[in-house]
C-alpha positions in Angstrom: 23.9 138.9 105.8 27.0 137.4 104.2 29.1 139.7 102.1 30.6 136.9 99.9 27.9 137.4 97.3 26.5 140.8 96.5 25.5 143.2 93.7 23.2 141.0 91.5 22.3 142.2 88.0 19.8 140.7 85.7 22.1 137.8 84.7 25.4 138.3 86.5 26.5 139.2 90.0 29.6 139.7 91.9 30.6 136.4 93.5 33.5 135.1 95.6 36.6 137.3 95.5 34.9 139.7 93.2 34.4 137.2 90.4 31.4 137.5 88.0 28.9 134.8 88.8 25.4 133.7 87.6 22.9 135.9 89.4 20.6 133.1 90.4 23.5 131.1 91.7 24.7 134.1 93.7 21.3 134.5 95.3 21.0 130.8 96.2 24.5 130.5 97.6 24.2 133.8 99.5 21.0 132.5 101.2 22.7 129.3 102.2 25.8 131.1 103.5 23.5 133.1 105.7 22.1 129.8 107.0 25.7 128.6 107.5 26.5 131.7 109.6 23.5 131.2 111.8 24.3 127.6 112.5 28.0 128.5 113.0 27.1 131.0 115.7 24.7 128.5 117.3 27.3 125.8 117.3 29.9 127.7 119.3 27.6 128.5 122.2 28.5 126.9 125.5 27.2 126.8 129.0 30.5 128.3 130.1 30.6 132.1 129.4 34.4 132.2 128.8 34.3 129.3 126.4 31.4 130.9 124.5 33.3 134.2 124.3 36.6 132.6 123.2 34.8 130.4 120.6 32.9 133.3 119.1 36.2 135.3 119.0 37.2 134.2 115.5 33.7 133.5 114.2 32.7 137.1 114.7 36.1 138.3 113.4 34.7 137.4 109.9 36.7 135.7 107.2 36.0 134.7 103.6 34.1 131.5 104.6 36.0 130.0 101.6 35.5 126.4 102.6 31.8 126.7 103.3 31.4 128.4 99.9 33.1 125.5 98.2 30.7 123.1 99.9 27.7 125.1 98.7 29.1 125.4 95.1 29.8 121.7 94.9 26.3 120.9 96.1 25.0 122.6 93.0 25.9 119.4 91.1 23.3 117.6 93.1 20.4 118.9 95.3 21.8 122.0 96.9 18.8 122.0 99.4 19.7 118.5 100.7 19.6 118.4 104.5 23.3 117.7 105.1 24.8 120.5 103.0 24.6 123.4 105.4 25.8 121.4 108.4 28.7 120.0 106.4 29.7 123.6 105.5 29.7 124.4 109.2 31.7 121.3 110.0 34.6 122.4 107.7 34.5 125.9 108.9 34.6 124.9 112.6 37.5 122.5 111.8 39.3 125.3 110.0 38.8 127.8 112.8 39.9 125.2 115.4 43.2 124.8 113.6 43.7 128.6 113.6 43.5 128.6 117.4 46.1 125.9 117.6 48.3 127.5 114.9 48.4 130.8 116.8 49.7 129.0 119.9 52.4 127.2 117.9 53.4 130.4 116.1 53.1 132.6 119.2 50.9 134.9 117.1 49.5 138.1 118.6 47.1 139.0 115.9 44.5 137.0 113.9 42.1 138.6 111.4 42.9 142.1 112.5 42.2 141.3 116.2 44.2 140.2 119.2 44.7 136.5 118.9 42.9 134.2 121.5 46.2 133.0 123.0 47.3 136.7 123.5 43.9 137.9 124.8 43.5 135.0 127.2 46.2 132.3 127.5 47.7 129.4 125.4 45.7 127.0 127.5 42.4 128.8 126.8 43.2 129.0 123.1 44.1 125.3 122.9 41.0 124.2 124.7 38.8 126.5 122.6 40.2 124.8 119.5 39.5 121.4 121.0 35.9 122.5 121.8 35.4 123.6 118.1 36.7 120.2 117.0 34.2 118.6 119.3 31.3 120.7 118.0 32.3 119.8 114.5 32.2 116.1 115.4 28.8 116.5 116.9 27.4 117.9 113.7 29.3 115.4 111.7 27.7 112.4 113.5 24.4 113.3 111.9 25.8 113.2 108.4 26.5 109.4 108.4 29.6 107.1 108.8 31.0 107.9 105.4 31.2 111.6 106.2 32.8 110.8 109.6 35.4 108.7 107.9 36.2 111.4 105.3 36.6 114.1 107.9 38.7 111.8 110.1 41.1 111.0 107.3 41.4 114.6 106.3 42.1 115.6 109.9 44.8 113.0 110.1 46.4 114.4 106.9 46.1 117.9 108.4 47.9 116.9 111.5 50.5 115.0 109.5 51.2 118.0 107.4 51.7 120.2 110.4 54.1 117.7 112.0 56.0 117.3 108.8 56.3 121.1 108.4 57.5 121.4 112.0 60.1 118.6 111.7 61.2 119.5 108.2 62.5 117.2 105.4 64.9 114.3 106.2 68.4 114.6 104.9 67.7 112.2 102.1 64.3 113.7 101.1 63.8 116.2 98.3 63.0 119.4 100.1 60.6 120.7 97.4 58.7 117.5 97.2 58.4 117.5 101.0 57.1 121.1 100.9 54.5 120.4 98.3 53.3 117.4 100.3 53.0 119.5 103.4 50.9 122.0 101.4 48.6 119.3 100.1 48.2 117.7 103.6 48.0 120.9 105.7 46.0 123.1 103.4 44.7 121.1 100.5 43.1 118.2 102.5 40.3 120.3 104.2 39.6 122.2 101.0 39.3 118.9 99.1 36.8 117.7 101.8 34.8 120.9 101.4 34.2 120.1 97.7 33.7 116.4 98.5 31.1 117.0 101.2 29.1 119.4 99.0 29.0 117.0 96.1 28.5 113.8 98.1 25.8 115.1 100.5 23.8 116.7 97.7 23.6 113.3 95.9 25.9 114.1 92.9 27.1 111.2 90.8 30.3 109.5 92.2 32.4 110.6 89.2 31.4 114.2 90.0 32.3 113.8 93.7 35.7 112.4 92.8 36.5 115.1 90.2 35.5 118.0 92.6 37.5 116.4 95.4 40.6 116.2 93.3 40.2 119.6 91.8 39.6 121.3 95.1 42.8 119.9 96.6 44.7 121.4 93.7 43.0 124.7 94.2 43.9 124.6 97.9 47.6 124.0 97.0 47.4 126.7 94.4 46.1 129.2 97.0 48.9 128.4 99.3 51.5 128.8 96.5 50.0 132.1 95.6 50.3 133.2 99.2 54.0 132.3 99.0 54.5 134.5 96.0 52.5 137.4 97.5 54.4 137.3 100.7 57.5 138.1 98.8 56.3 140.2 95.8 53.4 142.3 97.1 53.1 145.4 99.2 51.4 145.4 102.6 48.1 146.8 101.3 47.8 144.0 98.7 48.6 141.0 100.8 47.4 142.2 104.2 50.6 141.5 105.9 54.2 142.8 106.0 56.1 141.6 102.9 58.8 139.0 103.6 57.2 137.7 106.8 58.1 134.1 105.8 61.6 135.1 105.2 61.9 136.8 108.6 60.5 133.8 110.3 62.7 131.4 108.6 59.9 129.6 106.7 61.0 128.3 103.4 58.4 128.6 100.7 58.2 127.8 97.1 60.5 130.6 95.6 63.1 129.9 98.3 63.1 126.2 97.6 63.8 127.0 93.9 66.7 129.3 94.7 68.3 126.7 97.0 67.8 124.0 94.4 69.7 126.1 91.8 66.9 127.4 89.7 68.1 130.3 87.5 71.5 132.0 87.7 73.0 135.4 88.4 75.8 137.2 90.0 74.0 137.4 93.4 73.0 133.7 93.6 75.7 132.8 96.1 74.8 135.7 98.3 71.1 135.0 98.2 71.6 131.3 99.1 73.8 132.4 102.0 71.1 134.8 103.2 68.3 132.2 102.9 70.0 129.9 105.4 70.9 132.8 107.8 69.0 134.5 110.6 66.9 137.2 108.8 65.5 138.9 111.9 68.0 141.6 111.3 66.3 144.4 109.3 69.2 145.1 107.0 69.8 141.5 106.1 66.1 140.9 105.7 65.7 143.8 103.3 68.7 142.6 101.2 67.3 139.1 101.0 63.9 140.3 100.0 65.3 142.6 97.3 67.5 139.8 95.8 64.7 137.3 96.0 62.2 139.5 94.2 64.5 139.9 91.3 65.5 136.2 91.1 64.3 133.9 88.3 63.0 131.6 91.0 60.0 133.9 91.3 58.9 133.3 87.7 59.5 129.6 88.2 57.2 129.7 91.2 54.5 131.5 89.2 54.8 128.8 86.5 54.3 126.2 89.1 51.2 128.1 90.4 49.8 128.3 86.9 50.3 124.6 86.4 48.4 123.7 89.6 45.6 126.0 88.7 45.5 124.7 85.1 45.4 121.1 86.3 42.4 121.9 88.5 40.7 123.7 85.7 41.1 120.8 83.3 39.5 118.5 85.8 36.6 120.9 86.4 35.9 121.2 82.7 34.9 117.5 82.6 32.0 118.4 84.9 28.5 119.3 83.6 28.4 122.8 82.2 26.4 124.5 84.9 27.0 128.0 86.5 28.7 126.4 89.5 31.4 125.0 87.2 32.0 128.5 85.9 32.4 129.7 89.5 34.9 126.9 90.2 37.0 127.7 87.1 36.8 131.4 87.9 38.6 130.5 91.2 41.3 128.9 89.1 41.8 132.2 87.2 41.6 134.2 90.4 44.3 132.3 92.2 46.7 133.0 89.3 45.7 136.6 88.7 46.0 137.7 92.3 49.8 137.3 92.0 50.1 139.2 88.7 
């Protein structure tokens, strides 16, 4: 039984991320999430025992199933029981999981979702091939959803890879670093989240204007979630964010607040020192602690929060043009959540 929806009352229930949600909607989506989980486990089975074990490694580790949830919520604007909705939710989750296997190899990660990463438990080769297998399983399911669904997924996957490449290479000398960063976020994170909403609306038979609106709003929600992670990485304690504060700083990853500092947002007596630190090697604990302290107090943090609020508000304004059904409230609740989690 999925834990994403639980605790129904007569009219309201606790929904995704602890948000209040219509009780009937919660029951419906919870049941479909259970169907997603069953098909997900079925889809990662293989005749090879090692491949099955490695494929189930992250599936059984859990996760929020955020993308499948968006598919199911978007399907409420059409026929949520349409045959392609649950398989589409599995397709986006398999695609997401496959990217995690590859990400862990690229990042040389040792832990994923509280467990030993696949590349650490087995080898980089096994992790890469497992990711490839999940992509193949997603494609197999996708083939039954029609050529338009295949085209949508293929274009999103191309964007995802492009975003990863652009993040790896970094901005060109004549490119605005912040603009480059936001495009990476849209391609690498927003694209698949956009497809989640698009699949749900499209395959449920929702009107085209609803499909287009949900697709656009979900991409903005995806970018907003990534920006909120940027802020939490700097400003939260370990128990709030689930990881050590300042991880991006230590790894030399420039996120939204850092881009604002380097672009000259705000001013203060420690600006020069902070900019010096942000372009330095911060694997040293003393330098890392200094940089984290200065960055937390810098006006760039409030500027980053303002940017986050704008992305969430833009998504909300688009969603409010949709029919006033409980699923719309759930979507706008996500816009509120993505901002409040950084407060």
